[in-house]
C-alpha positions in Angstrom: -113.7 -24.1 -40.2 -116.7 -25.3 -38.3 -116.2 -27.9 -35.6 -117.8 -31.3 -36.3 -121.0 -31.7 -34.3 -120.5 -34.3 -31.6 -123.0 -37.1 -31.7 -125.3 -37.3 -28.7 -125.2 -40.6 -26.9 -128.6 -42.2 -26.2 -129.8 -44.8 -23.8 -132.7 -47.3 -23.6 -133.4 -50.9 -22.6 -136.7 -50.6 -20.8 -139.0 -53.5 -21.5 -142.3 -54.6 -20.0 -142.1 -58.2 -18.8 -144.5 -60.6 -20.6 -145.7 -64.2 -20.2 -146.5 -67.1 -22.4 -150.2 -66.9 -21.5 -153.0 -66.4 -24.0 -153.4 -62.8 -25.3 -150.6 -61.6 -23.0 -152.3 -62.8 -19.9 -150.7 -64.6 -16.9 -151.0 -68.4 -16.3 -154.0 -68.2 -13.9 -155.9 -65.8 -16.2 -155.1 -68.0 -19.2 -156.6 -71.0 -17.4 -159.8 -68.9 -16.7 -160.1 -68.0 -20.4 -159.8 -71.6 -21.4 -162.3 -72.6 -18.8 -164.7 -69.9 -20.0 -164.5 -71.2 -23.6 -164.6 -75.0 -22.9 -167.4 -75.0 -20.2 -170.2 -73.9 -22.6 -169.0 -76.4 -25.1 -169.3 -79.2 -22.6 -172.7 -77.8 -21.5 -174.2 -78.3 -24.9 -174.3 -82.0 -24.2 -176.8 -81.4 -21.4 -179.2 -79.3 -23.4 -180.0 -75.7 -24.3 -180.8 -74.7 -20.7 -177.3 -75.8 -19.5 -175.7 -73.9 -22.4 -177.5 -70.7 -21.6 -176.8 -71.1 -17.9 -173.0 -71.3 -18.5 -172.8 -69.0 -21.6 -173.6 -65.8 -19.8 -171.0 -66.2 -16.9 -168.4 -67.3 -19.5 -169.0 -64.2 -21.7 -168.7 -62.0 -18.6 -165.4 -63.7 -17.6 -164.0 -63.3 -21.1 -165.0 -59.7 -21.3 -163.4 -58.9 -18.0 -160.2 -60.6 -18.9 -159.8 -59.7 -22.6 -161.3 -56.2 -22.9 -158.8 -53.5 -22.1 -158.9 -49.8 -21.4 -155.7 -48.0 -22.2 -153.8 -51.3 -22.0 -155.2 -52.3 -18.6 -157.6 -55.3 -18.4 -161.1 -54.5 -17.2 -160.8 -57.0 -14.4 -158.1 -55.0 -12.8 -160.2 -51.9 -12.8 -163.1 -53.8 -11.3 -161.0 -55.3 -8.7 -159.5 -52.0 -7.7 -162.9 -50.4 -7.5 -164.3 -53.2 -5.3 -161.3 -53.0 -3.0 -161.6 -49.2 -2.8 -165.3 -49.3 -1.9 -164.7 -52.0 0.7 -161.9 -50.0 2.3 -163.9 -46.8 2.3 -166.8 -48.5 3.9 -164.5 -49.7 6.7 -163.2 -46.1 7.1 -159.7 -47.2 6.0 -159.5 -44.1 3.7 -159.6 -41.7 6.7 -157.0 -40.8 9.3 -157.3 -38.7 12.5 -154.7 -37.9 15.1 -154.6 -35.8 18.2 -156.0 -35.9 21.7 -159.6 -36.6 20.6 -158.9 -39.9 18.9 -157.9 -43.5 19.9 -154.4 -43.2 21.4 -153.2 -46.2 19.4 -154.0 -44.4 16.2 -152.5 -41.1 17.3 -149.2 -42.8 17.9 -148.8 -44.0 14.3 -148.4 -42.3 10.9 -151.2 -42.8 8.3 -151.6 -45.6 5.8 -148.6 -47.8 4.9 -146.3 -45.7 7.2 -148.2 -46.9 10.3 -145.8 -49.8 11.0 -142.7 -47.6 10.6 -140.4 -46.5 13.5 -137.5 -44.1 13.5 -134.3 -45.6 14.9 -131.3 -43.2 15.6 -127.9 -44.6 14.9 -124.7 -43.4 16.6 -121.8 -44.1 14.2 -118.5 -42.6 15.6 -116.8 -43.3 12.2 -119.3 -41.7 9.9 -121.5 -39.5 12.0 -125.0 -40.1 13.5 -127.8 -41.0 11.2 -131.2 -42.7 11.4 -133.0 -45.6 9.7 -136.7 -46.1 9.1 -137.6 -49.5 10.4 -140.7 -51.1 9.0 -141.8 -53.6 11.6 -144.3 -55.3 9.4 -141.9 -56.0 6.5 -138.7 -56.3 8.6 -136.9 -53.7 6.3 -134.7 -50.8 7.3 -134.1 -47.8 5.1 -131.2 -45.3 5.3 -131.3 -42.1 3.3 -128.3 -40.2 2.0 -128.5 -36.5 1.1 -126.9 -35.7 -2.2 -126.5 -32.9 -4.7 -126.6 -33.7 -8.3 -124.0 -32.1 -10.6 -125.7 -30.3 -13.4 -125.1 -31.7 -16.9 -126.1 -28.6 -18.8 -122.6 -27.2 -18.7 -120.7 -30.4 -18.2 -118.6 -32.1 -20.9 -120.7 -34.8 -22.6 -118.0 -37.3 -22.0 -118.3 -36.7 -18.2 -122.0 -37.1 -18.4 -121.6 -40.5 -20.2 -119.1 -41.5 -17.5 -121.6 -40.7 -14.7 -124.3 -42.7 -16.4 -122.0 -45.7 -16.8 -120.9 -45.5 -13.2 -124.5 -45.2 -12.1 -125.3 -48.4 -14.1 -122.4 -50.2 -12.4 -123.6 -49.0 -9.0 -127.1 -50.4 -9.7 -125.7 -53.7 -11.1 -123.6 -54.1 -7.9 -126.8 -54.0 -5.7 -127.7 -57.4 -7.1 -124.7 -58.8 -5.3 -125.8 -57.4 -2.0 -128.2 -60.0 -0.6 -129.8 -57.8 2.0 -130.6 -54.8 -0.4 -134.2 -54.8 -1.4 -134.6 -51.4 -3.1 -132.7 -48.2 -4.1 -134.7 -45.0 -4.5 -133.8 -41.6 -5.8 -136.2 -38.9 -4.6 -136.0 -35.4 -6.0 -138.1 -32.9 -4.0 -138.6 -29.5 -5.5 -140.7 -26.5 -4.4 -140.7 -22.7 -4.7 -138.4 -21.4 -2.1 -140.4 -20.1 0.9 -137.7 -17.6 1.6 -137.4 -18.4 5.3 -134.3 -20.6 4.9 -132.5 -18.1 2.7 -133.4 -15.2 5.0 -132.1 -17.1 8.1 -129.0 -18.0 6.2 -128.2 -14.5 5.0 -129.1 -12.8 8.3 -126.3 -14.7 10.0 -123.8 -13.6 7.4 -124.5 -9.9 6.9 -121.8 -8.0 8.7 -123.6 -5.6 11.1 -120.8 -3.0 10.6 -120.7 -3.4 6.8 -121.6 -0.6 4.3 -125.3 0.3 4.6 -125.7 0.3 0.8 -124.4 -3.3 0.6 -126.6 -4.4 3.5 -129.6 -2.9 1.8 -128.9 -4.6 -1.5 -128.5 -8.0 0.1 -131.7 -7.6 2.0 -133.5 -6.6 -1.2 -132.1 -9.6 -3.0 -133.3 -11.9 -0.2 -136.7 -10.4 -0.3 -137.0 -10.9 -4.0 -135.4 -14.3 -4.3 -138.5 -16.5 -3.4 -140.2 -15.3 -6.6 -137.4 -16.7 -8.7 -135.6 -19.3 -6.5 -136.5 -22.9 -5.8 -135.7 -25.3 -3.0 -134.3 -28.6 -4.4 -133.5 -31.6 -2.2 -132.3 -34.9 -3.5 -132.1 -38.2 -1.5 -130.8 -41.6 -2.3 -132.7 -44.1 0.0 -131.4 -47.7 0.3 -133.8 -50.3 1.8 -132.2 -53.3 3.5 -133.7 -56.6 4.6 -131.4 -57.5 7.5 -132.7 -61.0 7.8 -131.1 -61.8 4.4 -127.7 -60.7 5.5 -125.0 -63.5 5.7 -124.4 -62.5 9.3 -128.0 -63.2 10.3 -128.4 -60.3 12.8 -130.7 -60.9 15.7 -132.8 -58.0 16.7 -132.9 -54.4 15.4 -129.7 -53.4 17.2 -127.5 -55.9 15.3 -129.4 -55.1 12.1 -128.6 -51.4 12.5 -124.9 -52.3 13.1 -124.8 -54.3 9.9 -126.3 -51.5 7.9 -123.8 -49.0 9.4 -121.0 -51.3 8.2 -122.3 -51.7 4.6 -123.6 -48.1 4.0 -120.2 -46.3 3.7 -119.1 -48.4 0.8 -122.3 -47.8 -1.0 -122.3 -44.0 -0.5 -118.6 -43.6 -1.5 -119.4 -45.1 -4.9 -122.0 -42.4 -5.6 -119.3 -39.8 -6.0 -118.5 -41.3 -9.4 -122.1 -41.0 -10.5 -122.2 -37.2 -10.7 -123.4 -36.8 -7.1 -121.9 -35.0 -4.2 -122.7 -36.8 -1.0 -123.7 -34.3 1.7 -124.2 -36.8 4.5 -126.6 -39.3 5.9 -130.0 -38.2 7.0 -130.5 -37.8 10.7 -133.7 -38.5 12.6 -134.6 -34.8 12.6 -134.1 -34.5 8.9 -136.3 -37.5 8.1 -139.0 -36.3 10.5 -138.9 -32.9 8.8 -139.2 -34.5 5.3 -142.4 -36.2 6.5 -143.6 -33.0 8.2 -143.4 -30.7 5.2 -144.6 -33.4 2.8 -147.9 -33.4 4.7 -147.9 -29.7 5.4 -146.0 -27.7 2.7 -146.5 -24.5 4.6 -144.0 -25.9 7.2 -141.3 -26.2 4.6 -138.3 -24.2 5.7 -139.6 -23.8 9.2 -138.7 -27.3 10.2 -135.1 -26.8 9.0 -134.6 -24.3 11.8 -135.8 -26.6 14.6 -133.2 -28.1 16.8 -132.7 -31.9 16.9 -134.3 -32.2 20.3 -137.6 -30.7 18.9 -137.9 -33.7 16.6 -137.4 -36.5 19.0 -137.4 -39.9 17.3 -139.7 -41.2 20.0 -142.4 -38.8 18.7 -142.0 -39.9 15.1 -145.8 -40.0 14.6 -146.1 -36.2 15.3 -144.4 -35.6 12.0 -147.6 -36.8 10.2 -150.8 -35.0 9.6 -153.6 -34.3 12.1 -156.1 -35.5 9.5 -156.0 -37.1 6.1 -158.7 -38.3 3.7 -157.9 -40.4 0.6 -160.2 -39.8 -2.3 -160.5 -41.8 -5.5 -158.2 -39.4 -7.4 -156.6 -37.2 -4.8 -155.3 -37.2 -1.2 -156.2 -34.4 1.3 -153.9 -34.0 4.3 -154.2 -31.2 6.7 -154.6 -28.0 4.6 -153.1 -29.4 1.4 -154.2 -31.6 -1.4 -151.9 -34.0 -3.4 -152.2 -36.0 -6.6 -149.9 -38.9 -7.4 -149.0 -40.7 -10.6 -147.2 -43.9 -11.5 -145.0 -44.7 -14.5 -147.3 -46.5 -17.0 -145.0 -46.8 -20.0 -141.3 -46.1 -20.5 -140.0 -44.1 -23.5 -140.2 -46.3 -26.6 -137.2 -44.6 -28.3 -133.7 -44.1 -27.2 -133.3 -41.1 -25.0 -130.4 -38.8 -23.9 -129.1 -38.7 -20.4 -131.1 -35.5 -19.6 -134.5 -36.8 -20.7 -136.0 -36.4 -17.2 -134.7 -32.8 -16.8 -138.1 -31.2 -17.6 -139.9 -33.5 -15.1 -137.3 -32.9 -12.3 -137.1 -29.2 -12.8 -138.8 -27.0 -10.1 -142.2 -25.7 -11.0 -144.8 -23.4 -9.4 -145.9 -26.1 -7.0 -144.2 -28.5 -4.6 -143.4 -31.8 -6.4 -141.6 -35.0 -5.7 -140.3 -37.5 -8.2 -139.2 -40.9 -6.9 -137.3 -43.4 -9.0 -137.4 -46.9 -7.5 -135.1 -49.7 -8.4 -135.6 -53.3 -7.1 -132.5 -55.3 -8.0 -132.6 -58.9 -8.9 -129.8 -61.2 -7.7 -127.3 -62.4 -10.3 -129.0 -65.8 -10.4 -132.5 -64.3 -10.7 -131.4 -61.9 -13.4 -130.0 -64.7 -15.7 -133.2 -66.7 -15.2 -135.5 -63.8 -15.9 -133.9 -62.6 -19.1 -133.7 -66.1 -20.4 -137.3 -66.7 -19.6 -138.2 -63.5 -21.5 -136.3 -64.6 -24.5 -138.2 -67.9 -24.5 -141.5 -66.0 -24.3 -140.6 -63.9 -27.3 -139.5 -67.0 -29.2 -142.7 -68.8 -28.3 -144.8 -65.9 -29.6 -142.8 -65.7 -32.8 -143.3 -69.4 -33.4 -147.0 -69.1 -32.6 -147.4 -66.2 -35.1 -145.5 -68.3 -37.7 -147.9 -71.3 -37.2 -150.9 -69.0 -37.6 -149.4 -67.6 -40.8 -149.3 -64.1 -39.4 -146.4 -61.7 -39.9 -144.7 -60.0 -36.9 -145.8 -56.5 -36.2 -143.2 -53.7 -35.9 -143.7 -53.6 -32.2 -143.2 -57.4 -31.9 -139.9 -57.1 -33.8 -138.7 -54.3 -31.6 -139.7 -56.3 -28.5 -137.8 -59.3 -29.7 -134.7 -57.2 -30.3 -134.9 -55.7 -26.9 -135.3 -59.1 -25.2 -132.2 -60.3 -27.0 -130.3 -57.1 -26.2 -131.2 -57.4 -22.5 -129.9 -61.0 -22.4 -126.6 -60.0 -24.0 -126.2 -57.0 -21.6 -126.9 -59.2 -18.6 -124.3 -61.7 -19.8 -121.8 -58.9 -19.9 -122.4 -57.9 -16.3 -125.4 -55.4 -16.5 -127.9 -55.4 -13.7 -131.5 -56.4 -14.1 -134.3 -55.1 -11.8 -137.8 -53.9 -11.5 -138.1 -50.2 -12.3 -140.9 -47.8 -11.0 -141.4 -44.1 -11.1 -143.8 -42.1 -9.0 -144.7 -38.4 -9.1 -146.6 -36.4 -6.5 -147.6 -32.7 -6.7 -149.1 -30.8 -3.8 -151.1 -27.5 -3.6 -152.4 -25.5 -0.6 -155.4 -24.2 -2.5 -157.5 -26.9 -4.1 -158.5 -24.5 -6.8 -154.9 -24.6 -8.1 -155.0 -28.4 -8.4 -155.9 -28.4 -12.2 -152.9 -26.2 -13.0 -150.6 -28.4 -10.9 -151.9 -31.5 -12.6 -151.4 -30.0 -16.1 -147.9 -28.9 -15.2 -146.8 -32.4 -14.2 -148.5 -34.1 -17.2 -146.9 -31.6 -19.6 -143.5 -32.2 -18.0 -144.0 -36.0 -18.3 -144.9 -35.7 -22.0 -141.7 -33.7 -22.6 -139.7 -36.4 -20.8 -141.2 -39.1 -23.1 -143.0 -40.8 -20.2 -146.6 -42.0 -19.9 -148.0 -41.5 -16.4 -151.2 -43.0 -15.0 -153.1 -41.4 -12.2 -153.1 -43.6 -9.2 -156.9 -44.0 -8.7 -157.8 -45.6 -5.5 -154.1 -45.6 -4.4 -153.3 -41.9 -3.8 -152.1 -42.4 -0.3 -149.8 -45.2 -1.3 -148.4 -43.2 -4.2 -147.9 -40.2 -1.9 -145.8 -42.2 0.5 -143.9 -43.9 -2.3 -142.3 -40.5 -3.2 -140.8 -40.1 0.3 -137.3 -41.5 1.1 -138.7 -43.9 3.7 -138.4 -47.2 1.9 -142.0 -47.8 0.8 -142.0 -50.7 -1.7 -145.3 -50.4 -3.7 -145.1 -53.9 -5.2 -145.3 -55.4 -1.7 -148.5 -53.6 -0.7 -150.8 -56.1 -2.4 -149.4 -59.1 -0.4 -148.3 -57.6 2.9 -151.2 -55.2 3.7 -154.9 -56.2 4.1 -157.3 -54.8 1.6 
């Protein structure tokens, strides 16, 4: 008798936040639309000349706010273009380091990593580690090295348990007042062979059988063509000023993080992750080094801790970097970054991101960023979203218009989110960023096609980060970059 086929469990619940504004706009933009409509009407009382003088600006405002390209208002594209041109004219898209530039610039990393510092932490109970301190935002980020358990050969019930525990872990972050963000970074690249060669050379017995030694060396020589280097990080960003103990100064803040971090990392074991340890200063510096220079991948792993002194944190960055409209050149490499534009519309299995996360022909980093809301904020947000949906439903009923299929699905998702939050689920802002890097710019079209094909297979819609390539590049590093804060905490 044939065994009954087990039903595959699926997941969902992503929903784009919306407002009660006109045409899906925010409050300020809705006021501008109303002003653009009413001003010409009032101007008619002052004659034809006044009407024509106000009609043209009003039409331009309405076009900029209401016309959309691929779901994005034209005003956003225009604003991004103006900011990009202004920054490029002030040389903010270029970075130079070394002995021939301003020493103040040479002592910092490029872009949004400029205000970061690396602070080593001596923890006798859990081993030494390091935090990335962002002096501008006042945040500190600690990264944990993990190894994900493959779900291809695992029992489906175990995979469902891991997903459930991961959801509980994320929900628990909303009860930690000083946690600002949790990020999962999966860094993959073709294995350069240097790491494996160094590992095996120390383990081949010099007096072993010659035939066995020859076979092992041949396998090591052939492995880079078929092997991949995969590194996974869980980076937790803290805002120590929000801690109940109110730490004063970086030293007390680091102590508070060292107290909270073990409890968070221990819970990851139930999420299908094997915790390999907390990232040290040398490991974080090497992550930055081979991100900007993929040719150094594997070489930095063999450097001793003293060669990556935390006081020389800026030396891990590039000697030169140029941000273009649609790419980012750093040293001898070129990178392209994307952001998550739309979540899967349908329910998906637990391994939906497998194709995107799998190693490819080129170095690639995928960063999943979760910004938790506190319990009070979560209840207020989901209730507000239900009110928005109810308002739109009532507005359509007054207009005599039937709900579209997408509006019905959105209403059901808003109600489901409120029910799940009431039962203890976490609510937060979710972002996903992808960066691919090539050493030969001629290979860039192939790398771009590979990432976009993998995203399509994972039911995701990615958008190229035009005019924000440098920020997208750093967002895929386990250093605590929070992209949603860049518009308010960094000058344009």
